Every structure is written in structure tokens, then in C-alpha cells.
PDB file as gemmi writes it, atoms N, CA and C in Angstrom:
CRYST1    1.000    1.000    1.000  90.00  90.00  90.00 P 1                      
ATOM      1  N   MET A   1      19.417  -1.067  28.008  1.00  0.00           N  
ATOM      2  CA  MET A   1      20.107  -1.693  27.013  1.00  0.00           C  
ATOM      3  C   MET A   1      21.516  -0.917  26.485  1.00  0.00           C  
ATOM      4  N   THR A   2      22.523  -1.965  26.874  1.00  0.00           N  
ATOM      5  CA  THR A   2      23.660  -1.819  26.695  1.00  0.00           C  
ATOM      6  C   THR A   2      24.227  -0.814  25.308  1.00  0.00           C  
ATOM      7  N   HIS A   3      25.235  -0.418  25.588  1.00  0.00           N  
ATOM      8  CA  HIS A   3      26.255  -0.563  23.741  1.00  0.00           C  
ATOM      9  C   HIS A   3      25.988  -1.443  22.988  1.00  0.00           C  
ATOM     10  N   ASP A   4      26.351  -2.383  23.766  1.00  0.00           N  
ATOM     11  CA  ASP A   4      26.452  -3.888  22.974  1.00  0.00           C  
ATOM     12  C   ASP A   4      25.186  -4.299  22.413  1.00  0.00           C  
ATOM     13  N   ALA A   5      23.895  -4.086  22.936  1.00  0.00           N  
ATOM     14  CA  ALA A   5      22.746  -4.413  22.757  1.00  0.00           C  
ATOM     15  C   ALA A   5      22.654  -3.074  21.453  1.00  0.00           C  
ATOM     16  N   VAL A   6      23.249  -2.060  21.990  1.00  0.00           N  
ATOM     17  CA  VAL A   6      22.275  -1.078  20.430  1.00  0.00           C  
ATOM     18  C   VAL A   6      23.549  -1.372  19.213  1.00  0.00           C  
ATOM     19  N   ASP A   7      24.702  -1.666  19.600  1.00  0.00           N  
ATOM     20  CA  ASP A   7      25.113  -2.108  18.221  1.00  0.00           C  
ATOM     21  C   ASP A   7      24.514  -3.811  17.698  1.00  0.00           C  
ATOM     22  N   THR A   8      24.801  -4.402  18.338  1.00  0.00           N  
ATOM     23  CA  THR A   8      23.504  -5.706  17.709  1.00  0.00           C  
ATOM     24  C   THR A   8      22.379  -5.634  16.956  1.00  0.00           C  
ATOM     25  N   VAL A   9      21.607  -4.760  17.616  1.00  0.00           N  
ATOM     26  CA  VAL A   9      20.137  -4.633  16.936  1.00  0.00           C  
ATOM     27  C   VAL A   9      20.763  -3.396  15.727  1.00  0.00           C  
ATOM     28  N   GLY A  10      21.824  -2.768  15.726  1.00  0.00           N  
ATOM     29  CA  GLY A  10      22.209  -1.751  14.148  1.00  0.00           C  
ATOM     30  C   GLY A  10      20.880  -0.727  14.590  1.00  0.00           C  
ATOM     31  N   ASP A  11      21.298   0.510  14.025  1.00  0.00           N  
ATOM     32  CA  ASP A  11      20.617   1.865  14.368  1.00  0.00           C  
ATOM     33  C   ASP A  11      19.012   1.926  13.364  1.00  0.00           C  
ATOM     34  N   SER A  12      19.538   0.783  12.057  1.00  0.00           N  
ATOM     35  CA  SER A  12      18.565   0.814  10.970  1.00  0.00           C  
ATOM     36  C   SER A  12      17.186   0.234  11.776  1.00  0.00           C  
ATOM     37  N   SER A  13      17.928  -1.297  12.195  1.00  0.00           N  
ATOM     38  CA  SER A  13      16.618  -1.879  12.927  1.00  0.00           C  
ATOM     39  C   SER A  13      15.944  -1.237  13.889  1.00  0.00           C  
ATOM     40  N   LEU A  14      16.774  -0.903  14.652  1.00  0.00           N  
ATOM     41  CA  LEU A  14      15.748  -0.146  16.084  1.00  0.00           C  
ATOM     42  C   LEU A  14      15.116   0.623  15.591  1.00  0.00           C  
ATOM     43  N   GLU A  15      15.680   1.758  14.183  1.00  0.00           N  
ATOM     44  CA  GLU A  15      14.998   2.859  13.500  1.00  0.00           C  
ATOM     45  C   GLU A  15      13.356   2.155  13.260  1.00  0.00           C  
ATOM     46  N   GLU A  16      13.651   0.859  12.650  1.00  0.00           N  
ATOM     47  CA  GLU A  16      12.820   0.180  12.228  1.00  0.00           C  
ATOM     48  C   GLU A  16      11.559  -0.243  13.136  1.00  0.00           C  
ATOM     49  N   LYS A  17      11.948  -0.534  14.182  1.00  0.00           N  
ATOM     50  CA  LYS A  17      11.072  -1.290  15.321  1.00  0.00           C  
ATOM     51  C   LYS A  17      10.271  -0.086  16.134  1.00  0.00           C  
ATOM     52  N   VAL A  18      10.918   0.974  16.317  1.00  0.00           N  
ATOM     53  CA  VAL A  18      10.393   2.143  16.981  1.00  0.00           C  
ATOM     54  C   VAL A  18       9.487   2.682  15.926  1.00  0.00           C  
ATOM     55  N   GLU A  19       9.757   3.007  14.473  1.00  0.00           N  
ATOM     56  CA  GLU A  19       8.609   3.682  13.988  1.00  0.00           C  
ATOM     57  C   GLU A  19       7.519   2.124  13.822  1.00  0.00           C  
ATOM     58  N   ALA A  20       7.669   1.539  13.801  1.00  0.00           N  
ATOM     59  CA  ALA A  20       6.445   0.181  13.466  1.00  0.00           C  
ATOM     60  C   ALA A  20       5.537   0.372  14.473  1.00  0.00           C  
ATOM     61  N   ILE A  21       6.413   0.481  15.784  1.00  0.00           N  
ATOM     62  CA  ILE A  21       5.696   0.582  17.070  1.00  0.00           C  
ATOM     63  C   ILE A  21       4.365   1.753  17.124  1.00  0.00           C  
ATOM     64  N   TRP A  22       4.832   3.017  16.413  1.00  0.00           N  
ATOM     65  CA  TRP A  22       4.397   4.348  16.577  1.00  0.00           C  
ATOM     66  C   TRP A  22       3.557   4.560  15.224  1.00  0.00           C  
ATOM     67  N   ARG A  23       3.677   3.338  14.217  1.00  0.00           N  
ATOM     68  CA  ARG A  23       2.364   3.576  12.826  1.00  0.00           C  
ATOM     69  C   ARG A  23       1.645   2.511  13.823  1.00  0.00           C  
ATOM     70  N   GLU A  24       1.741   1.433  14.473  1.00  0.00           N  
ATOM     71  CA  GLU A  24       0.733   0.668  14.864  1.00  0.00           C  
ATOM     72  C   GLU A  24      -0.226   1.273  15.938  1.00  0.00           C  
ATOM     73  N   VAL A  25       0.309   1.952  16.807  1.00  0.00           N  
ATOM     74  CA  VAL A  25      -0.534   2.427  17.904  1.00  0.00           C  
ATOM     75  C   VAL A  25      -1.291   3.919  17.271  1.00  0.00           C  
ATOM     76  N   LEU A  26      -0.888   4.421  16.702  1.00  0.00           N  
ATOM     77  CA  LEU A  26      -1.308   5.803  15.942  1.00  0.00           C  
ATOM     78  C   LEU A  26      -2.119   5.124  14.608  1.00  0.00           C  
ATOM     79  N   ASP A  27      -2.098   4.601  14.274  1.00  0.00           N  
ATOM     80  CA  ASP A  27      -2.768   4.042  12.831  1.00  0.00           C  
ATOM     81  C   ASP A  27      -2.577   4.376  11.723  1.00  0.00           C  
ATOM     82  N   VAL A  28      -0.808   4.853  11.350  1.00  0.00           N  
ATOM     83  CA  VAL A  28      -0.500   6.166  10.456  1.00  0.00           C  
ATOM     84  C   VAL A  28       0.389   4.740   9.272  1.00  0.00           C  
ATOM     85  N   PRO A  29      -0.353   5.224   8.216  1.00  0.00           N  
ATOM     86  CA  PRO A  29       0.153   4.971   7.065  1.00  0.00           C  
ATOM     87  C   PRO A  29       1.355   4.995   6.537  1.00  0.00           C  
ATOM     88  N   GLU A  30       1.753   4.398   5.536  1.00  0.00           N  
ATOM     89  CA  GLU A  30       2.985   4.576   4.780  1.00  0.00           C  
ATOM     90  C   GLU A  30       3.303   6.197   4.443  1.00  0.00           C  
ATOM     91  N   GLY A  31       4.659   6.780   4.478  1.00  0.00           N  
ATOM     92  CA  GLY A  31       4.567   7.926   3.997  1.00  0.00           C  
ATOM     93  C   GLY A  31       4.369   9.053   4.770  1.00  0.00           C  
ATOM     94  N   GLN A  32       3.637   9.378   6.083  1.00  0.00           N  
ATOM     95  CA  GLN A  32       3.467  10.601   6.731  1.00  0.00           C  
ATOM     96  C   GLN A  32       4.803  10.264   8.141  1.00  0.00           C  
ATOM     97  N   ARG A  33       5.590  11.213   7.855  1.00  0.00           N  
ATOM     98  CA  ARG A  33       6.718  11.137   8.865  1.00  0.00           C  
ATOM     99  C   ARG A  33       6.803  12.326   8.881  1.00  0.00           C  
ATOM    100  N   ASP A  34       5.956  13.427   8.221  1.00  0.00           N  
ATOM    101  CA  ASP A  34       6.072  14.727   9.243  1.00  0.00           C  
ATOM    102  C   ASP A  34       5.025  15.047   9.796  1.00  0.00           C  
ATOM    103  N   VAL A  35       3.999  14.456  10.025  1.00  0.00           N  
ATOM    104  CA  VAL A  35       2.953  15.023  10.828  1.00  0.00           C  
ATOM    105  C   VAL A  35       3.301  14.901  12.592  1.00  0.00           C  
ATOM    106  N   THR A  36       2.795  15.435  13.208  1.00  0.00           N  
ATOM    107  CA  THR A  36       3.406  15.141  14.833  1.00  0.00           C  
ATOM    108  C   THR A  36       2.857  14.031  15.807  1.00  0.00           C  
ATOM    109  N   PHE A  37       2.549  13.771  16.619  1.00  0.00           N  
ATOM    110  CA  PHE A  37       2.172  12.996  17.628  1.00  0.00           C  
ATOM    111  C   PHE A  37       1.035  13.654  17.620  1.00  0.00           C  
ATOM    112  N   MET A  38       0.683  14.844  18.003  1.00  0.00           N  
ATOM    113  CA  MET A  38      -0.713  15.689  18.334  1.00  0.00           C  
ATOM    114  C   MET A  38      -1.269  15.889  17.141  1.00  0.00           C  
ATOM    115  N   ASP A  39      -1.033  15.748  15.802  1.00  0.00           N  
ATOM    116  CA  ASP A  39      -1.083  15.902  14.318  1.00  0.00           C  
ATOM    117  C   ASP A  39      -2.387  14.618  14.111  1.00  0.00           C  
ATOM    118  N   LEU A  40      -1.361  13.813  15.006  1.00  0.00           N  
ATOM    119  CA  LEU A  40      -1.960  12.315  14.399  1.00  0.00           C  
ATOM    120  C   LEU A  40      -2.907  11.654  15.057  1.00  0.00           C  
ATOM    121  N   GLY A  41      -3.462  12.478  16.270  1.00  0.00           N  
ATOM    122  CA  GLY A  41      -4.581  12.944  17.402  1.00  0.00           C  
ATOM    123  C   GLY A  41      -3.982  11.671  18.391  1.00  0.00           C  
ATOM    124  N   GLY A  42      -2.801  11.947  18.331  1.00  0.00           N  
ATOM    125  CA  GLY A  42      -2.103  11.280  20.098  1.00  0.00           C  
ATOM    126  C   GLY A  42      -2.826  11.763  21.421  1.00  0.00           C  
ATOM    127  N   GLN A  43      -2.846  10.813  22.133  1.00  0.00           N  
ATOM    128  CA  GLN A  43      -3.683  11.329  23.433  1.00  0.00           C  
ATOM    129  C   GLN A  43      -2.800  10.169  24.227  1.00  0.00           C  
ATOM    130  N   SER A  44      -3.049  10.541  25.917  1.00  0.00           N  
ATOM    131  CA  SER A  44      -2.335  10.170  26.914  1.00  0.00           C  
ATOM    132  C   SER A  44      -2.335   8.451  26.651  1.00  0.00           C  
ATOM    133  N   VAL A  45      -3.094   7.850  26.194  1.00  0.00           N  
ATOM    134  CA  VAL A  45      -3.518   6.336  26.394  1.00  0.00           C  
ATOM    135  C   VAL A  45      -2.869   6.136  24.834  1.00  0.00           C  
ATOM    136  N   ALA A  46      -2.110   6.333  23.830  1.00  0.00           N  
ATOM    137  CA  ALA A  46      -1.604   6.243  23.044  1.00  0.00           C  
ATOM    138  C   ALA A  46      -0.001   6.121  23.401  1.00  0.00           C  
ATOM    139  N   ALA A  47       0.300   7.500  24.007  1.00  0.00           N  
ATOM    140  CA  ALA A  47       1.679   8.006  24.479  1.00  0.00           C  
ATOM    141  C   ALA A  47       1.773   6.744  25.323  1.00  0.00           C  
ATOM    142  N   VAL A  48       1.652   6.596  26.616  1.00  0.00           N  
ATOM    143  CA  VAL A  48       1.582   4.979  27.182  1.00  0.00           C  
ATOM    144  C   VAL A  48       1.968   3.707  26.564  1.00  0.00           C  
ATOM    145  N   LEU A  49       0.607   3.516  25.723  1.00  0.00           N  
ATOM    146  CA  LEU A  49       1.576   2.666  24.546  1.00  0.00           C  
ATOM    147  C   LEU A  49       2.537   2.136  24.277  1.00  0.00           C  
ATOM    148  N   ILE A  50       3.308   3.353  23.518  1.00  0.00           N  
ATOM    149  CA  ILE A  50       4.366   3.871  22.587  1.00  0.00           C  
ATOM    150  C   ILE A  50       5.421   3.110  23.812  1.00  0.00           C  
ATOM    151  N   ALA A  51       5.277   3.793  24.891  1.00  0.00           N  
ATOM    152  CA  ALA A  51       6.377   4.136  25.781  1.00  0.00           C  
ATOM    153  C   ALA A  51       6.457   2.596  26.683  1.00  0.00           C  
ATOM    154  N   THR A  52       5.510   2.480  26.627  1.00  0.00           N  
ATOM    155  CA  THR A  52       5.561   1.100  27.232  1.00  0.00           C  
ATOM    156  C   THR A  52       6.083   0.451  26.094  1.00  0.00           C  
ATOM    157  N   ARG A  53       5.530   0.114  25.018  1.00  0.00           N  
ATOM    158  CA  ARG A  53       5.545  -1.290  23.813  1.00  0.00           C  
ATOM    159  C   ARG A  53       7.555  -0.848  24.080  1.00  0.00           C  
ATOM    160  N   ILE A  54       7.950   0.012  23.455  1.00  0.00           N  
ATOM    161  CA  ILE A  54       9.147   0.605  23.213  1.00  0.00           C  
ATOM    162  C   ILE A  54      10.178  -0.172  24.514  1.00  0.00           C  
ATOM    163  N   GLY A  55       9.412   0.217  25.663  1.00  0.00           N  
ATOM    164  CA  GLY A  55      10.558  -0.160  27.142  1.00  0.00           C  
ATOM    165  C   GLY A  55      10.311  -1.793  26.777  1.00  0.00           C  
ATOM    166  N   GLU A  56       9.419  -2.045  26.555  1.00  0.00           N  
ATOM    167  CA  GLU A  56       9.207  -3.229  27.184  1.00  0.00           C  
ATOM    168  C   GLU A  56      10.154  -4.364  25.780  1.00  0.00           C  
ATOM    169  N   GLU A  57       9.778  -3.875  24.280  1.00  0.00           N  
ATOM    170  CA  GLU A  57       9.915  -4.611  23.318  1.00  0.00           C  
ATOM    171  C   GLU A  57      11.369  -4.401  23.334  1.00  0.00           C  
ATOM    172  N   LEU A  58      11.966  -3.161  23.464  1.00  0.00           N  
ATOM    173  CA  LEU A  58      13.354  -2.895  22.828  1.00  0.00           C  
ATOM    174  C   LEU A  58      14.232  -2.477  24.635  1.00  0.00           C  
ATOM    175  N   ASN A  59      13.279  -2.736  25.075  1.00  0.00           N  
ATOM    176  CA  ASN A  59      14.325  -2.613  26.485  1.00  0.00           C  
ATOM    177  C   ASN A  59      15.189  -1.118  26.760  1.00  0.00           C  
ATOM    178  N   ILE A  60      14.110   0.090  26.155  1.00  0.00           N  
ATOM    179  CA  ILE A  60      14.497   1.306  26.056  1.00  0.00           C  
ATOM    180  C   ILE A  60      13.698   2.376  26.754  1.00  0.00           C  
ATOM    181  N   PRO A  61      14.217   2.776  27.938  1.00  0.00           N  
ATOM    182  CA  PRO A  61      13.284   3.401  28.786  1.00  0.00           C  
ATOM    183  C   PRO A  61      12.494   5.213  27.494  1.00  0.00           C  
ATOM    184  N   VAL A  62      11.570   4.894  28.014  1.00  0.00           N  
ATOM    185  CA  VAL A  62      11.131   6.458  26.971  1.00  0.00           C  
ATOM    186  C   VAL A  62       9.782   6.644  27.777  1.00  0.00           C  
ATOM    187  N   GLU A  63       9.838   8.147  28.026  1.00  0.00           N  
ATOM    188  CA  GLU A  63       9.420   9.008  29.108  1.00  0.00           C  
ATOM    189  C   GLU A  63       7.467   9.561  28.259  1.00  0.00           C  
ATOM    190  N   VAL A  64       6.344   9.388  29.001  1.00  0.00           N  
ATOM    191  CA  VAL A  64       5.181   9.624  28.594  1.00  0.00           C  
ATOM    192  C   VAL A  64       5.243  10.857  27.659  1.00  0.00           C  
ATOM    193  N   ALA A  65       6.043  11.904  28.376  1.00  0.00           N  
ATOM    194  CA  ALA A  65       6.033  12.753  28.448  1.00  0.00           C  
ATOM    195  C   ALA A  65       6.750  13.476  26.840  1.00  0.00           C  
ATOM    196  N   ASP A  66       7.764  12.863  26.975  1.00  0.00           N  
ATOM    197  CA  ASP A  66       8.359  12.581  25.453  1.00  0.00           C  
ATOM    198  C   ASP A  66       7.506  13.007  24.444  1.00  0.00           C  
ATOM    199  N   LEU A  67       6.525  11.982  24.176  1.00  0.00           N  
ATOM    200  CA  LEU A  67       5.511  12.192  23.157  1.00  0.00           C  
ATOM    201  C   LEU A  67       4.764  13.341  23.265  1.00  0.00           C  
ATOM    202  N   PHE A  68       4.123  13.930  24.447  1.00  0.00           N  
ATOM    203  CA  PHE A  68       3.731  15.549  24.632  1.00  0.00           C  
ATOM    204  C   PHE A  68       4.349  16.653  24.465  1.00  0.00           C  
ATOM    205  N   ASP A  69       5.992  16.393  23.744  1.00  0.00           N  
ATOM    206  CA  ASP A  69       6.809  17.297  23.431  1.00  0.00           C  
ATOM    207  C   ASP A  69       6.184  17.300  21.648  1.00  0.00           C  
ATOM    208  N   ASP A  70       5.337  17.162  21.750  1.00  0.00           N  
ATOM    209  CA  ASP A  70       4.900  16.715  20.081  1.00  0.00           C  
ATOM    210  C   ASP A  70       5.801  16.490  18.796  1.00  0.00           C  
ATOM    211  N   PRO A  71       6.613  15.739  19.075  1.00  0.00           N  
ATOM    212  CA  PRO A  71       7.823  15.160  17.995  1.00  0.00           C  
ATOM    213  C   PRO A  71       6.796  14.580  16.969  1.00  0.00           C  
ATOM    214  N   THR A  72       7.837  14.459  15.671  1.00  0.00           N  
ATOM    215  CA  THR A  72       7.106  13.700  14.434  1.00  0.00           C  
ATOM    216  C   THR A  72       7.575  12.621  14.777  1.00  0.00           C  
ATOM    217  N   LEU A  73       7.786  12.023  13.289  1.00  0.00           N  
ATOM    218  CA  LEU A  73       7.997  10.264  13.609  1.00  0.00           C  
ATOM    219  C   LEU A  73       9.799  10.140  13.333  1.00  0.00           C  
ATOM    220  N   GLU A  74      10.162  11.174  12.515  1.00  0.00           N  
ATOM    221  CA  GLU A  74      11.475  11.274  12.882  1.00  0.00           C  
ATOM    222  C   GLU A  74      12.039  11.976  14.004  1.00  0.00           C  
ATOM    223  N   THR A  75      11.899  12.380  14.371  1.00  0.00           N  
ATOM    224  CA  THR A  75      12.281  13.482  15.455  1.00  0.00           C  
ATOM    225  C   THR A  75      12.597  12.319  16.849  1.00  0.00           C  
ATOM    226  N   PHE A  76      10.528  11.545  17.063  1.00  0.00           N  
ATOM    227  CA  PHE A  76      10.911  10.577  18.132  1.00  0.00           C  
ATOM    228  C   PHE A  76      11.913   9.538  17.917  1.00  0.00           C  
ATOM    229  N   VAL A  77      12.070   9.367  16.694  1.00  0.00           N  
ATOM    230  CA  VAL A  77      13.025   8.185  16.529  1.00  0.00           C  
ATOM    231  C   VAL A  77      14.127   8.473  16.542  1.00  0.00           C  
ATOM    232  N   ARG A  78      14.700   9.472  16.138  1.00  0.00           N  
ATOM    233  CA  ARG A  78      16.145   9.919  16.551  1.00  0.00           C  
ATOM    234  C   ARG A  78      16.451   9.952  18.047  1.00  0.00           C  
ATOM    235  N   ASP A  79      15.203  10.634  18.851  1.00  0.00           N  
ATOM    236  CA  ASP A  79      15.131  10.840  20.301  1.00  0.00           C  
ATOM    237  C   ASP A  79      15.585   9.190  21.171  1.00  0.00           C  
ATOM    238  N   VAL A  80      14.650   8.781  20.322  1.00  0.00           N  
ATOM    239  CA  VAL A  80      14.904   6.919  21.155  1.00  0.00           C  
ATOM    240  C   VAL A  80      16.081   6.011  20.724  1.00  0.00           C  
ATOM    241  N   VAL A  81      16.713   6.264  19.596  1.00  0.00           N  
ATOM    242  CA  VAL A  81      17.777   5.957  19.040  1.00  0.00           C  
ATOM    243  C   VAL A  81      18.897   6.721  20.303  1.00  0.00           C  
ATOM    244  N   ALA A  82      18.876   8.169  20.441  1.00  0.00           N  
ATOM    245  CA  ALA A  82      20.191   8.971  20.896  1.00  0.00           C  
ATOM    246  C   ALA A  82      20.130   8.239  22.959  1.00  0.00           C  
ATOM    247  N   LYS A  83      18.729   7.546  23.215  1.00  0.00           N  
ATOM    248  CA  LYS A  83      18.784   7.436  24.268  1.00  0.00           C  
ATOM    249  C   LYS A  83      19.137   5.835  24.381  1.00  0.00           C  
ATOM    250  N   ALA A  84      19.463   5.357  23.409  1.00  0.00           N  
ATOM    251  CA  ALA A  84      19.424   3.449  23.292  1.00  0.00           C  
ATOM    252  C   ALA A  84      20.650   4.032  23.601  1.00  0.00           C  
ATOM    253  N   ARG A  85      21.818   4.699  23.040  1.00  0.00           N  
ATOM    254  CA  ARG A  85      23.179   5.025  22.558  1.00  0.00           C  
ATOM    255  C   ARG A  85      23.316   5.313  24.335  1.00  0.00           C  
ATOM    256  N   GLY A  86      22.574   6.007  24.972  1.00  0.00           N  
ATOM    257  CA  GLY A  86      23.544   6.751  26.092  1.00  0.00           C  
ATOM    258  C   GLY A  86      22.725   5.653  27.287  1.00  0.00           C  
ATOM    259  N   ALA A  87      21.763   4.461  26.713  1.00  0.00           N  
ATOM    260  CA  ALA A  87      21.495   3.620  27.607  1.00  0.00           C  
ATOM    261  C   ALA A  87      22.620   3.283  29.012  1.00  0.00           C  
ATOM    262  N   GLY A  88      23.455   3.091  28.429  1.00  0.00           N  
ATOM    263  CA  GLY A  88      24.694   2.213  28.780  1.00  0.00           C  
ATOM    264  C   GLY A  88      25.364   3.331  29.271  1.00  0.00           C  
ATOM    265  N   THR A  89      25.623   4.168  29.680  1.00  0.00           N  
ATOM    266  CA  THR A  89      26.323   5.341  30.260  1.00  0.00           C  
ATOM    267  C   THR A  89      25.803   5.467  32.068  1.00  0.00           C  
ATOM    268  N   PRO A  90      26.042   6.211  32.702  1.00  0.00           N  
ATOM    269  CA  PRO A  90      25.477   6.102  34.287  1.00  0.00           C  
ATOM    270  C   PRO A  90      25.194   8.027  33.795  1.00  0.00           C  
TER     271      PRO A  90                                                      
END                                                                             
């Protein structure tokens, strides 16, 4: 994803899309932003699904290992947005 693509999508829209993927895959109800991937029962299958969907749907490369750093939703979204911004630079 280039900087132009990130600007077109907009950070808040991108954040919403990443959050939606996280919530859907992990079956997380609204309001649970402080719970970590592992606390939500995140396992390798969920990590692969999240990383794959973000890659395919948003064109942002996410490593499965990023999820095993046990981020909260807020931390993970911030990291994905940072990757999207940096994806256009070598």
C-alpha cells in the first residue's frame, strides 16, 4: 500500500477495518479494547486469519508473529496503521 492509498483510505477508516477484522476473527464484543490477543484465546489459526485478511483486504503486510507479541487491539491497530504508512518507502 502506498502513501496515496493510505491517504485515500484515511487512518480512521483503516483503524475501523482492522478493528472489525480483529473482532470478527476473535469474536470480541464491543468495548473490549484493553484485552490482549492471548487473553482473547488467540491461537495460531486466528493469527493466520487476521494477518491474511489484513494483507488481502487492506494490502498491508502483517506478520503472524506480530500477534504473538500479545498486543491489545489498540496497540495492534496502531502498529498496522504505522506499517501502512511505511509500506510505500523502501
